[in-house]
N, CA, C and O atoms as a Maestro MAE file, in Angstrom:
{
 s_m_m2io_version
 :::
 2.0.0
}

f_m_ct {
 s_m_title
 :::
 protein
 m_atom[316] {
  # First column is atom index #
  i_m_mmod_type
  r_m_x_coord
  r_m_y_coord
  r_m_z_coord
  i_m_residue_number
  s_m_chain_name
  s_m_pdb_residue_name
  s_m_pdb_atom_name
  i_m_atomic_number
  :::
  1 25 -23.429 -8.696 1.920 1 A "MET " " N  " 7
  2 3 -23.881 -9.289 2.566 1 A "MET " " CA " 6
  3 2 -24.558 -8.491 3.610 1 A "MET " " C  " 6
  4 15 -23.947 -7.513 4.040 1 A "MET " " O  " 8
  5 25 -25.655 -8.746 4.050 2 A "LYS " " N  " 7
  6 3 -26.067 -8.039 5.241 2 A "LYS " " CA " 6
  7 2 -27.213 -9.069 7.040 2 A "LYS " " C  " 6
  8 15 -28.241 -9.718 7.234 2 A "LYS " " O  " 8
  9 25 -25.890 -8.447 7.895 3 A "VAL " " N  " 7
  10 3 -26.795 -9.214 8.829 3 A "VAL " " CA " 6
  11 2 -26.946 -8.541 9.440 3 A "VAL " " C  " 6
  12 15 -26.240 -7.574 9.726 3 A "VAL " " O  " 8
  13 25 -28.428 -9.022 10.025 4 A "GLN " " N  " 7
  14 3 -29.102 -7.750 10.852 4 A "GLN " " CA " 6
  15 2 -29.387 -8.544 11.781 4 A "GLN " " C  " 6
  16 15 -29.493 -9.757 11.595 4 A "GLN " " O  " 8
  17 25 -29.671 -7.560 13.729 5 A "ILE " " N  " 7
  18 3 -30.023 -8.021 15.038 5 A "ILE " " CA " 6
  19 2 -30.864 -7.639 14.676 5 A "ILE " " C  " 6
  20 15 -30.968 -6.785 13.796 5 A "ILE " " O  " 8
  21 25 -32.183 -8.482 15.604 6 A "LEU " " N  " 7
  22 3 -33.516 -8.064 15.504 6 A "LEU " " CA " 6
  23 2 -33.674 -8.183 16.930 6 A "LEU " " C  " 6
  24 15 -33.991 -9.217 17.517 6 A "LEU " " O  " 8
  25 25 -33.426 -7.022 17.472 7 A "GLY " " N  " 7
  26 3 -34.246 -7.272 18.994 7 A "GLY " " CA " 6
  27 2 -34.060 -5.292 19.939 7 A "GLY " " C  " 6
  28 15 -33.465 -4.286 19.553 7 A "GLY " " O  " 8
  29 25 -34.617 -5.474 20.788 8 A "THR " " N  " 7
  30 3 -34.558 -3.996 21.229 8 A "THR " " CA " 6
  31 2 -33.278 -3.371 21.851 8 A "THR " " C  " 6
  32 15 -33.268 -2.232 22.317 8 A "THR " " O  " 8
  33 25 -32.320 -4.101 21.827 9 A "GLY " " N  " 7
  34 3 -31.103 -3.769 23.000 9 A "GLY " " CA " 6
  35 2 -30.708 -4.046 24.031 9 A "GLY " " C  " 6
  36 15 -29.818 -3.551 24.723 9 A "GLY " " O  " 8
  37 25 -31.535 -5.072 24.214 10 A "CYS " " N  " 7
  38 3 -31.578 -5.914 25.307 10 A "CYS " " CA " 6
  39 2 -29.699 -6.530 26.412 10 A "CYS " " C  " 6
  40 15 -29.255 -7.316 25.575 10 A "CYS " " O  " 8
  41 25 -29.261 -6.537 26.903 11 A "PRO " " N  " 7
  42 3 -28.100 -7.674 26.644 11 A "PRO " " CA " 6
  43 2 -27.969 -8.965 25.818 11 A "PRO " " C  " 6
  44 15 -26.939 -9.423 25.325 11 A "PRO " " O  " 8
  45 25 -29.588 -9.609 25.751 12 A "ARG " " N  " 7
  46 3 -29.287 -10.571 24.690 12 A "ARG " " CA " 6
  47 2 -29.074 -10.545 23.760 12 A "ARG " " C  " 6
  48 15 -28.441 -11.466 23.244 12 A "ARG " " O  " 8
  49 25 -29.482 -9.505 23.081 13 A "CYS " " N  " 7
  50 3 -29.907 -8.613 21.670 13 A "CYS " " CA " 6
  51 2 -27.142 -8.101 21.738 13 A "CYS " " C  " 6
  52 15 -26.311 -8.016 20.834 13 A "CYS " " O  " 8
  53 25 -27.061 -7.999 22.914 14 A "LYS " " N  " 7
  54 3 -25.902 -6.925 22.146 14 A "LYS " " CA " 6
  55 2 -25.012 -8.545 22.200 14 A "LYS " " C  " 6
  56 15 -24.255 -8.789 21.260 14 A "LYS " " O  " 8
  57 25 -25.144 -9.442 23.182 15 A "LYS " " N  " 7
  58 3 -24.380 -10.469 23.016 15 A "LYS " " CA " 6
  59 2 -24.611 -11.303 21.266 15 A "LYS " " C  " 6
  60 15 -23.663 -11.774 20.638 15 A "LYS " " O  " 8
  61 25 -25.446 -11.305 20.982 16 A "LEU " " N  " 7
  62 3 -25.586 -11.774 20.094 16 A "LEU " " CA " 6
  63 2 -24.886 -10.907 18.992 16 A "LEU " " C  " 6
  64 15 -23.943 -11.472 18.438 16 A "LEU " " O  " 8
  65 25 -25.145 -9.775 18.621 17 A "GLU " " N  " 7
  66 3 -24.370 -8.916 18.118 17 A "GLU " " CA " 6
  67 2 -22.903 -8.776 17.676 17 A "GLU " " C  " 6
  68 15 -22.382 -8.754 16.561 17 A "GLU " " O  " 8
  69 25 -22.129 -8.637 19.649 18 A "ALA " " N  " 7
  70 3 -21.153 -9.764 19.222 18 A "ALA " " CA " 6
  71 2 -20.946 -10.343 18.541 18 A "ALA " " C  " 6
  72 15 -20.328 -10.073 17.511 18 A "ALA " " O  " 8
  73 25 -21.577 -11.784 19.004 19 A "ASN " " N  " 7
  74 3 -21.215 -12.659 18.564 19 A "ASN " " CA " 6
  75 2 -21.211 -13.064 16.718 19 A "ASN " " C  " 6
  76 15 -20.704 -14.063 16.207 19 A "ASN " " O  " 8
  77 25 -21.720 -12.280 16.225 20 A "ALA " " N  " 7
  78 3 -22.347 -11.860 14.795 20 A "ALA " " CA " 6
  79 2 -20.500 -10.949 14.103 20 A "ALA " " C  " 6
  80 15 -19.573 -11.382 13.419 20 A "ALA " " O  " 8
  81 25 -20.669 -10.134 14.504 21 A "ARG " " N  " 7
  82 3 -19.281 -9.377 14.400 21 A "ARG " " CA " 6
  83 2 -18.017 -10.201 14.909 21 A "ARG " " C  " 6
  84 15 -17.062 -10.049 14.148 21 A "ARG " " O  " 8
  85 25 -17.712 -11.177 16.180 22 A "LYS " " N  " 7
  86 3 -16.726 -12.385 16.347 22 A "LYS " " CA " 6
  87 2 -16.570 -12.900 14.634 22 A "LYS " " C  " 6
  88 15 -15.632 -12.716 13.858 22 A "LYS " " O  " 8
  89 25 -17.702 -13.508 14.454 23 A "ALA " " N  " 7
  90 3 -17.723 -14.631 13.368 23 A "ALA " " CA " 6
  91 2 -17.505 -14.111 11.951 23 A "ALA " " C  " 6
  92 15 -16.794 -14.616 11.082 23 A "ALA " " O  " 8
  93 25 -18.320 -12.903 11.872 24 A "ILE " " N  " 7
  94 3 -17.002 -11.739 10.853 24 A "ILE " " CA " 6
  95 2 -15.916 -11.899 10.688 24 A "ILE " " C  " 6
  96 15 -15.295 -12.614 9.902 24 A "ILE " " O  " 8
  97 25 -15.560 -11.065 11.619 25 A "GLU " " N  " 7
  98 3 -14.016 -11.216 10.969 25 A "GLU " " CA " 6
  99 2 -13.352 -12.830 11.022 25 A "GLU " " C  " 6
  100 15 -12.659 -13.368 10.159 25 A "GLU " " O  " 8
  101 25 -13.801 -13.379 12.304 26 A "GLU " " N  " 7
  102 3 -13.369 -14.881 12.104 26 A "GLU " " CA " 6
  103 2 -13.133 -15.388 10.728 26 A "GLU " " C  " 6
  104 15 -12.072 -15.940 10.439 26 A "GLU " " O  " 8
  105 25 -14.417 -15.159 9.585 27 A "LEU " " N  " 7
  106 3 -14.383 -15.777 8.556 27 A "LEU " " CA " 6
  107 2 -13.394 -14.383 7.802 27 A "LEU " " C  " 6
  108 15 -12.880 -14.627 6.710 27 A "LEU " " O  " 8
  109 25 -13.212 -13.220 8.317 28 A "GLY " " N  " 7
  110 3 -12.688 -12.181 7.024 28 A "GLY " " CA " 6
  111 2 -13.507 -11.894 6.253 28 A "GLY " " C  " 6
  112 15 -12.995 -11.361 5.268 28 A "GLY " " O  " 8
  113 25 -14.740 -11.992 6.182 29 A "ILE " " N  " 7
  114 3 -15.183 -11.360 4.687 29 A "ILE " " CA " 6
  115 2 -16.085 -9.690 5.107 29 A "ILE " " C  " 6
  116 15 -15.877 -9.029 6.125 29 A "ILE " " O  " 8
  117 25 -16.721 -9.467 4.386 30 A "THR " " N  " 7
  118 3 -16.982 -8.460 4.588 30 A "THR " " CA " 6
  119 2 -18.661 -8.260 4.466 30 A "THR " " C  " 6
  120 15 -19.366 -8.580 3.509 30 A "THR " " O  " 8
  121 25 -19.136 -7.539 5.921 31 A "ALA " " N  " 7
  122 3 -20.816 -8.016 5.911 31 A "ALA " " CA " 6
  123 2 -21.172 -7.248 6.786 31 A "ALA " " C  " 6
  124 15 -20.851 -7.613 7.917 31 A "ALA " " O  " 8
  125 25 -22.017 -5.796 6.677 32 A "GLU " " N  " 7
  126 3 -22.507 -4.506 7.245 32 A "GLU " " CA " 6
  127 2 -23.926 -5.474 8.525 32 A "GLU " " C  " 6
  128 15 -24.884 -6.167 8.182 32 A "GLU " " O  " 8
  129 25 -23.456 -5.094 9.963 33 A "VAL " " N  " 7
  130 3 -24.324 -5.597 10.500 33 A "VAL " " CA " 6
  131 2 -25.489 -4.472 10.755 33 A "VAL " " C  " 6
  132 15 -25.386 -3.246 10.731 33 A "VAL " " O  " 8
  133 25 -26.320 -5.071 10.938 34 A "GLU " " N  " 7
  134 3 -27.561 -3.298 10.833 34 A "GLU " " CA " 6
  135 2 -28.111 -4.203 12.415 34 A "GLU " " C  " 6
  136 15 -28.147 -5.414 12.636 34 A "GLU " " O  " 8
  137 25 -28.458 -3.109 13.241 35 A "LYS " " N  " 7
  138 3 -29.208 -3.858 14.337 35 A "LYS " " CA " 6
  139 2 -31.270 -2.744 14.186 35 A "LYS " " C  " 6
  140 15 -31.319 -1.522 14.046 35 A "LYS " " O  " 8
  141 25 -32.136 -3.358 14.247 36 A "VAL " " N  " 7
  142 3 -33.443 -3.704 14.167 36 A "VAL " " CA " 6
  143 2 -33.937 -3.863 14.884 36 A "VAL " " C  " 6
  144 15 -34.440 -4.964 15.112 36 A "VAL " " O  " 8
  145 25 -34.071 -2.758 15.692 37 A "GLN " " N  " 7
  146 3 -34.712 -2.414 16.676 37 A "GLN " " CA " 6
  147 2 -36.569 -1.957 17.009 37 A "GLN " " C  " 6
  148 15 -37.319 -2.343 17.906 37 A "GLN " " O  " 8
  149 25 -36.836 -0.896 15.721 38 A "ASP " " N  " 7
  150 3 -37.593 -1.252 15.193 38 A "ASP " " CA " 6
  151 2 -38.909 -2.494 15.602 38 A "ASP " " C  " 6
  152 15 -39.333 -3.317 14.791 38 A "ASP " " O  " 8
  153 25 -39.435 -2.343 17.214 39 A "ILE " " N  " 7
  154 3 -40.809 -4.034 17.306 39 A "ILE " " CA " 6
  155 2 -41.732 -4.055 15.939 39 A "ILE " " C  " 6
  156 15 -41.676 -5.168 15.416 39 A "ILE " " O  " 8
  157 25 -42.585 -3.105 15.201 40 A "LYS " " N  " 7
  158 3 -42.712 -3.403 13.765 40 A "LYS " " CA " 6
  159 2 -41.715 -3.932 12.985 40 A "LYS " " C  " 6
  160 15 -41.799 -5.086 12.566 40 A "LYS " " O  " 8
  161 25 -40.812 -3.247 12.751 41 A "GLU " " N  " 7
  162 3 -39.992 -4.104 12.035 41 A "GLU " " CA " 6
  163 2 -39.666 -5.713 12.333 41 A "GLU " " C  " 6
  164 15 -39.797 -6.678 11.580 41 A "GLU " " O  " 8
  165 25 -39.339 -5.665 13.286 42 A "ILE " " N  " 7
  166 3 -39.068 -6.841 13.835 42 A "ILE " " CA " 6
  167 2 -39.946 -7.846 13.403 42 A "ILE " " C  " 6
  168 15 -39.529 -8.932 13.002 42 A "ILE " " O  " 8
  169 25 -41.452 -7.476 13.473 43 A "THR " " N  " 7
  170 3 -41.948 -8.852 13.438 43 A "THR " " CA " 6
  171 2 -42.519 -8.921 12.310 43 A "THR " " C  " 6
  172 15 -43.348 -9.826 12.214 43 A "THR " " O  " 8
  173 25 -42.237 -7.761 10.713 44 A "LYS " " N  " 7
  174 3 -42.341 -7.723 9.200 44 A "LYS " " CA " 6
  175 2 -41.292 -9.105 9.221 44 A "LYS " " C  " 6
  176 15 -41.577 -10.057 8.493 44 A "LYS " " O  " 8
  177 25 -40.403 -9.140 9.856 45 A "PHE " " N  " 7
  178 3 -39.736 -10.833 9.378 45 A "PHE " " CA " 6
  179 2 -40.363 -12.040 10.049 45 A "PHE " " C  " 6
  180 15 -39.981 -13.192 9.845 45 A "PHE " " O  " 8
  181 25 -41.637 -11.599 11.098 46 A "GLY " " N  " 7
  182 3 -42.164 -13.230 11.424 46 A "GLY " " CA " 6
  183 2 -41.239 -13.131 12.717 46 A "GLY " " C  " 6
  184 15 -41.498 -14.135 13.381 46 A "GLY " " O  " 8
  185 25 -40.469 -12.520 13.238 47 A "VAL " " N  " 7
  186 3 -39.780 -12.701 14.289 47 A "VAL " " CA " 6
  187 2 -40.892 -12.375 15.775 47 A "VAL " " C  " 6
  188 15 -41.778 -11.521 15.747 47 A "VAL " " O  " 8
  189 25 -40.668 -13.028 16.677 48 A "MET " " N  " 7
  190 3 -41.708 -13.159 18.232 48 A "MET " " CA " 6
  191 2 -40.647 -13.085 19.109 48 A "MET " " C  " 6
  192 15 -40.462 -12.166 19.907 48 A "MET " " O  " 8
  193 25 -40.271 -13.610 19.028 49 A "MET " " N  " 7
  194 3 -38.823 -13.552 20.594 49 A "MET " " CA " 6
  195 2 -37.329 -13.130 19.848 49 A "MET " " C  " 6
  196 15 -36.820 -13.516 18.796 49 A "MET " " O  " 8
  197 25 -36.968 -12.357 20.677 50 A "THR " " N  " 7
  198 3 -35.662 -11.791 20.408 50 A "THR " " CA " 6
  199 2 -35.104 -12.485 21.421 50 A "THR " " C  " 6
  200 15 -35.588 -13.071 22.389 50 A "THR " " O  " 8
  201 25 -33.510 -12.244 20.859 51 A "PRO " " N  " 7
  202 3 -33.398 -11.785 19.793 51 A "PRO " " CA " 6
  203 2 -33.159 -12.370 18.687 51 A "PRO " " C  " 6
  204 15 -32.359 -13.269 18.943 51 A "PRO " " O  " 8
  205 25 -33.473 -12.363 17.293 52 A "GLY " " N  " 7
  206 3 -33.843 -12.801 15.956 52 A "GLY " " CA " 6
  207 2 -32.200 -12.309 15.400 52 A "GLY " " C  " 6
  208 15 -31.595 -11.257 15.601 52 A "GLY " " O  " 8
  209 25 -31.727 -13.779 14.488 53 A "LEU " " N  " 7
  210 3 -30.978 -12.708 13.121 53 A "LEU " " CA " 6
  211 2 -31.008 -13.217 11.938 53 A "LEU " " C  " 6
  212 15 -30.960 -14.416 11.666 53 A "LEU " " O  " 8
  213 25 -31.108 -12.102 11.022 54 A "ALA " " N  " 7
  214 3 -31.060 -12.422 10.024 54 A "ALA " " CA " 6
  215 2 -30.065 -12.314 8.795 54 A "ALA " " C  " 6
  216 15 -29.804 -11.115 8.888 54 A "ALA " " O  " 8
  217 25 -29.288 -12.787 7.637 55 A "ILE " " N  " 7
  218 3 -28.544 -13.198 6.978 55 A "ILE " " CA " 6
  219 2 -29.328 -12.636 5.560 55 A "ILE " " C  " 6
  220 15 -30.415 -13.140 5.277 55 A "ILE " " O  " 8
  221 25 -28.859 -11.790 4.857 56 A "ASP " " N  " 7
  222 3 -29.683 -11.086 4.052 56 A "ASP " " CA " 6
  223 2 -31.146 -11.500 3.738 56 A "ASP " " C  " 6
  224 15 -31.712 -12.282 2.974 56 A "ASP " " O  " 8
  225 25 -31.584 -10.342 4.969 57 A "GLY " " N  " 7
  226 3 -32.867 -11.096 5.162 57 A "GLY " " CA " 6
  227 2 -34.020 -12.242 5.331 57 A "GLY " " C  " 6
  228 15 -35.246 -12.298 5.238 57 A "GLY " " O  " 8
  229 25 -32.780 -13.251 5.676 58 A "LYS " " N  " 7
  230 3 -33.743 -14.818 5.543 58 A "LYS " " CA " 6
  231 2 -32.931 -14.950 7.344 58 A "LYS " " C  " 6
  232 15 -31.765 -14.673 7.625 58 A "LYS " " O  " 8
  233 25 -34.205 -15.541 8.452 59 A "VAL " " N  " 7
  234 3 -34.217 -15.814 9.444 59 A "VAL " " CA " 6
  235 2 -33.443 -16.379 9.926 59 A "VAL " " C  " 6
  236 15 -33.464 -17.478 9.374 59 A "VAL " " O  " 8
  237 25 -32.413 -16.366 10.938 60 A "LYS " " N  " 7
  238 3 -32.023 -17.552 10.676 60 A "LYS " " CA " 6
  239 2 -32.081 -17.905 12.540 60 A "LYS " " C  " 6
  240 15 -31.657 -19.027 12.817 60 A "LYS " " O  " 8
  241 25 -32.355 -17.412 13.237 61 A "SER " " N  " 7
  242 3 -32.514 -17.879 14.357 61 A "SER " " CA " 6
  243 2 -33.797 -16.822 15.347 61 A "SER " " C  " 6
  244 15 -34.272 -15.840 14.776 61 A "SER " " O  " 8
  245 25 -34.020 -16.992 16.082 62 A "THR " " N  " 7
  246 3 -35.168 -16.244 17.296 62 A "THR " " CA " 6
  247 2 -34.504 -16.607 18.288 62 A "THR " " C  " 6
  248 15 -33.389 -17.127 18.299 62 A "THR " " O  " 8
  249 25 -35.253 -16.312 19.240 63 A "GLY " " N  " 7
  250 3 -34.892 -16.320 21.008 63 A "GLY " " CA " 6
  251 2 -34.366 -17.116 21.331 63 A "GLY " " C  " 6
  252 15 -34.647 -17.973 22.169 63 A "GLY " " O  " 8
  253 25 -33.167 -16.913 20.477 64 A "GLU " " N  " 7
  254 3 -31.523 -17.530 21.682 64 A "GLU " " CA " 6
  255 2 -30.231 -17.044 20.835 64 A "GLU " " C  " 6
  256 15 -30.224 -16.425 19.771 64 A "GLU " " O  " 8
  257 25 -29.171 -17.489 21.589 65 A "ILE " " N  " 7
  258 3 -27.784 -16.283 21.519 65 A "ILE " " CA " 6
  259 2 -26.758 -17.704 20.267 65 A "ILE " " C  " 6
  260 15 -25.828 -18.492 20.439 65 A "ILE " " O  " 8
  261 25 -27.550 -17.367 19.251 66 A "ALA " " N  " 7
  262 3 -26.698 -18.181 18.234 66 A "ALA " " CA " 6
  263 2 -24.714 -17.978 18.510 66 A "ALA " " C  " 6
  264 15 -24.074 -16.947 18.713 66 A "ALA " " O  " 8
  265 25 -24.287 -19.272 18.412 67 A "SER " " N  " 7
  266 3 -22.878 -19.134 19.226 67 A "SER " " CA " 6
  267 2 -22.053 -18.557 17.983 67 A "SER " " C  " 6
  268 15 -22.713 -18.440 16.951 67 A "SER " " O  " 8
  269 25 -20.863 -18.222 17.933 68 A "VAL " " N  " 7
  270 3 -20.232 -17.795 16.592 68 A "VAL " " CA " 6
  271 2 -19.996 -19.413 15.882 68 A "VAL " " C  " 6
  272 15 -19.747 -19.395 14.676 68 A "VAL " " O  " 8
  273 25 -20.021 -19.940 16.140 69 A "GLU " " N  " 7
  274 3 -19.176 -21.651 15.534 69 A "GLU " " CA " 6
  275 2 -21.015 -21.192 14.028 69 A "GLU " " C  " 6
  276 15 -21.123 -20.874 12.844 69 A "GLU " " O  " 8
  277 25 -21.759 -21.415 14.956 70 A "LYS " " N  " 7
  278 3 -23.521 -21.451 13.885 70 A "LYS " " CA " 6
  279 2 -23.289 -20.531 13.818 70 A "LYS " " C  " 6
  280 15 -23.397 -20.392 15.037 70 A "LYS " " O  " 8
  281 25 -22.935 -19.282 13.400 71 A "ILE " " N  " 7
  282 3 -23.275 -17.851 13.156 71 A "ILE " " CA " 6
  283 2 -22.316 -18.089 11.417 71 A "ILE " " C  " 6
  284 15 -22.789 -17.930 10.292 71 A "ILE " " O  " 8
  285 25 -20.676 -18.567 11.858 72 A "LYS " " N  " 7
  286 3 -20.464 -18.637 10.768 72 A "LYS " " CA " 6
  287 2 -20.534 -19.985 9.601 72 A "LYS " " C  " 6
  288 15 -20.053 -20.213 8.491 72 A "LYS " " O  " 8
  289 25 -21.065 -20.405 10.180 73 A "LYS " " N  " 7
  290 3 -21.830 -21.989 9.690 73 A "LYS " " CA " 6
  291 2 -22.840 -21.574 8.841 73 A "LYS " " C  " 6
  292 15 -23.168 -22.326 7.923 73 A "LYS " " O  " 8
  293 25 -23.613 -20.070 9.047 74 A "TRP " " N  " 7
  294 3 -24.812 -19.661 8.223 74 A "TRP " " CA " 6
  295 2 -23.970 -18.708 7.012 74 A "TRP " " C  " 6
  296 15 -24.394 -18.530 5.870 74 A "TRP " " O  " 8
  297 25 -22.833 -18.219 7.505 75 A "LEU " " N  " 7
  298 3 -22.882 -17.098 6.793 75 A "LEU " " CA " 6
  299 2 -21.986 -18.112 5.610 75 A "LEU " " C  " 6
  300 15 -22.408 -18.052 4.456 75 A "LEU " " O  " 8
  301 25 -20.788 -19.013 5.880 76 A "GLN " " N  " 7
  302 3 -20.461 -19.982 5.265 76 A "GLN " " CA " 6
  303 2 -21.655 -20.197 3.763 76 A "GLN " " C  " 6
  304 15 -21.409 -19.764 2.637 76 A "GLN " " O  " 8
  305 25 -22.616 -20.780 4.068 77 A "GLU " " N  " 7
  306 3 -23.567 -21.718 3.607 77 A "GLU " " CA " 6
  307 2 -24.058 -20.361 2.427 77 A "GLU " " C  " 6
  308 15 -24.582 -20.480 1.320 77 A "GLU " " O  " 8
  309 25 -23.848 -19.713 2.811 78 A "ILE " " N  " 7
  310 3 -24.981 -17.854 2.056 78 A "ILE " " CA " 6
  311 2 -23.770 -17.767 1.118 78 A "ILE " " C  " 6
  312 15 -24.074 -17.774 -0.075 78 A "ILE " " O  " 8
  313 25 -22.393 -17.681 1.418 79 A "GLY " " N  " 7
  314 3 -21.138 -16.479 1.359 79 A "GLY " " CA " 6
  315 2 -21.079 -17.440 -0.248 79 A "GLY " " C  " 6
  316 15 -20.243 -17.158 -1.106 79 A "GLY " " O  " 8
  :::
 }
 m_bond[315] {
  # First column is bond index #
  i_m_from
  i_m_to
  i_m_order
  :::
  1 1 2 1
  2 2 3 1
  3 3 4 2
  4 3 5 1
  5 5 6 1
  6 6 7 1
  7 7 8 2
  8 7 9 1
  9 9 10 1
  10 10 11 1
  11 11 12 2
  12 11 13 1
  13 13 14 1
  14 14 15 1
  15 15 16 2
  16 15 17 1
  17 17 18 1
  18 18 19 1
  19 19 20 2
  20 19 21 1
  21 21 22 1
  22 22 23 1
  23 23 24 2
  24 23 25 1
  25 25 26 1
  26 26 27 1
  27 27 28 2
  28 27 29 1
  29 29 30 1
  30 30 31 1
  31 31 32 2
  32 31 33 1
  33 33 34 1
  34 34 35 1
  35 35 36 2
  36 35 37 1
  37 37 38 1
  38 38 39 1
  39 39 40 2
  40 39 41 1
  41 41 42 1
  42 42 43 1
  43 43 44 2
  44 43 45 1
  45 45 46 1
  46 46 47 1
  47 47 48 2
  48 47 49 1
  49 49 50 1
  50 50 51 1
  51 51 52 2
  52 51 53 1
  53 53 54 1
  54 54 55 1
  55 55 56 2
  56 55 57 1
  57 57 58 1
  58 58 59 1
  59 59 60 2
  60 59 61 1
  61 61 62 1
  62 62 63 1
  63 63 64 2
  64 63 65 1
  65 65 66 1
  66 66 67 1
  67 67 68 2
  68 67 69 1
  69 69 70 1
  70 70 71 1
  71 71 72 2
  72 71 73 1
  73 73 74 1
  74 74 75 1
  75 75 76 2
  76 75 77 1
  77 77 78 1
  78 78 79 1
  79 79 80 2
  80 79 81 1
  81 81 82 1
  82 82 83 1
  83 83 84 2
  84 83 85 1
  85 85 86 1
  86 86 87 1
  87 87 88 2
  88 87 89 1
  89 89 90 1
  90 90 91 1
  91 91 92 2
  92 91 93 1
  93 93 94 1
  94 94 95 1
  95 95 96 2
  96 95 97 1
  97 97 98 1
  98 98 99 1
  99 99 100 2
  100 99 101 1
  101 101 102 1
  102 102 103 1
  103 103 104 2
  104 103 105 1
  105 105 106 1
  106 106 107 1
  107 107 108 2
  108 107 109 1
  109 109 110 1
  110 110 111 1
  111 111 112 2
  112 111 113 1
  113 113 114 1
  114 114 115 1
  115 115 116 2
  116 115 117 1
  117 117 118 1
  118 118 119 1
  119 119 120 2
  120 119 121 1
  121 121 122 1
  122 122 123 1
  123 123 124 2
  124 123 125 1
  125 125 126 1
  126 126 127 1
  127 127 128 2
  128 127 129 1
  129 129 130 1
  130 130 131 1
  131 131 132 2
  132 131 133 1
  133 133 134 1
  134 134 135 1
  135 135 136 2
  136 135 137 1
  137 137 138 1
  138 138 139 1
  139 139 140 2
  140 139 141 1
  141 141 142 1
  142 142 143 1
  143 143 144 2
  144 143 145 1
  145 145 146 1
  146 146 147 1
  147 147 148 2
  148 147 149 1
  149 149 150 1
  150 150 151 1
  151 151 152 2
  152 151 153 1
  153 153 154 1
  154 154 155 1
  155 155 156 2
  156 155 157 1
  157 157 158 1
  158 158 159 1
  159 159 160 2
  160 159 161 1
  161 161 162 1
  162 162 163 1
  163 163 164 2
  164 163 165 1
  165 165 166 1
  166 166 167 1
  167 167 168 2
  168 167 169 1
  169 169 170 1
  170 170 171 1
  171 171 172 2
  172 171 173 1
  173 173 174 1
  174 174 175 1
  175 175 176 2
  176 175 177 1
  177 177 178 1
  178 178 179 1
  179 179 180 2
  180 179 181 1
  181 181 182 1
  182 182 183 1
  183 183 184 2
  184 183 185 1
  185 185 186 1
  186 186 187 1
  187 187 188 2
  188 187 189 1
  189 189 190 1
  190 190 191 1
  191 191 192 2
  192 191 193 1
  193 193 194 1
  194 194 195 1
  195 195 196 2
  196 195 197 1
  197 197 198 1
  198 198 199 1
  199 199 200 2
  200 199 201 1
  201 201 202 1
  202 202 203 1
  203 203 204 2
  204 203 205 1
  205 205 206 1
  206 206 207 1
  207 207 208 2
  208 207 209 1
  209 209 210 1
  210 210 211 1
  211 211 212 2
  212 211 213 1
  213 213 214 1
  214 214 215 1
  215 215 216 2
  216 215 217 1
  217 217 218 1
  218 218 219 1
  219 219 220 2
  220 219 221 1
  221 221 222 1
  222 222 223 1
  223 223 224 2
  224 223 225 1
  225 225 226 1
  226 226 227 1
  227 227 228 2
  228 227 229 1
  229 229 230 1
  230 230 231 1
  231 231 232 2
  232 231 233 1
  233 233 234 1
  234 234 235 1
  235 235 236 2
  236 235 237 1
  237 237 238 1
  238 238 239 1
  239 239 240 2
  240 239 241 1
  241 241 242 1
  242 242 243 1
  243 243 244 2
  244 243 245 1
  245 245 246 1
  246 246 247 1
  247 247 248 2
  248 247 249 1
  249 249 250 1
  250 250 251 1
  251 251 252 2
  252 251 253 1
  253 253 254 1
  254 254 255 1
  255 255 256 2
  256 255 257 1
  257 257 258 1
  258 258 259 1
  259 259 260 2
  260 259 261 1
  261 261 262 1
  262 262 263 1
  263 263 264 2
  264 263 265 1
  265 265 266 1
  266 266 267 1
  267 267 268 2
  268 267 269 1
  269 269 270 1
  270 270 271 1
  271 271 272 2
  272 271 273 1
  273 273 274 1
  274 274 275 1
  275 275 276 2
  276 275 277 1
  277 277 278 1
  278 278 279 1
  279 279 280 2
  280 279 281 1
  281 281 282 1
  282 282 283 1
  283 283 284 2
  284 283 285 1
  285 285 286 1
  286 286 287 1
  287 287 288 2
  288 287 289 1
  289 289 290 1
  290 290 291 1
  291 291 292 2
  292 291 293 1
  293 293 294 1
  294 294 295 1
  295 295 296 2
  296 295 297 1
  297 297 298 1
  298 298 299 1
  299 299 300 2
  300 299 301 1
  301 301 302 1
  302 302 303 1
  303 303 304 2
  304 303 305 1
  305 305 306 1
  306 306 307 1
  307 307 308 2
  308 307 309 1
  309 309 310 1
  310 310 311 1
  311 311 312 2
  312 311 313 1
  313 313 314 1
  314 314 315 1
  315 315 316 2
  :::
 }
}
C-alpha cells in the first residue's frame, strides 16, 4: 500500500503526513509514505488545493488536514 502526501512541504502538509504515519502505526499495517512536492506531479492527481492525500493513487482528500481516524477508515476500506 502506498500513501502519498501531496503538498509543497508547508506546516499543513507536515501535519497531514504525521497524521497518516500515526494512522498506519495504530493499525499496525505496512505502507509506504511518499511525499509528492512537485507542483506538476500534484496537478496530475487533479489536486488544486493542498495538502492532499492519496492512497494507492486514489485521491482521498484535498485542502484539508484529514484526522488520524479518517485516514484509518480509508486505509481499512482499501486494506
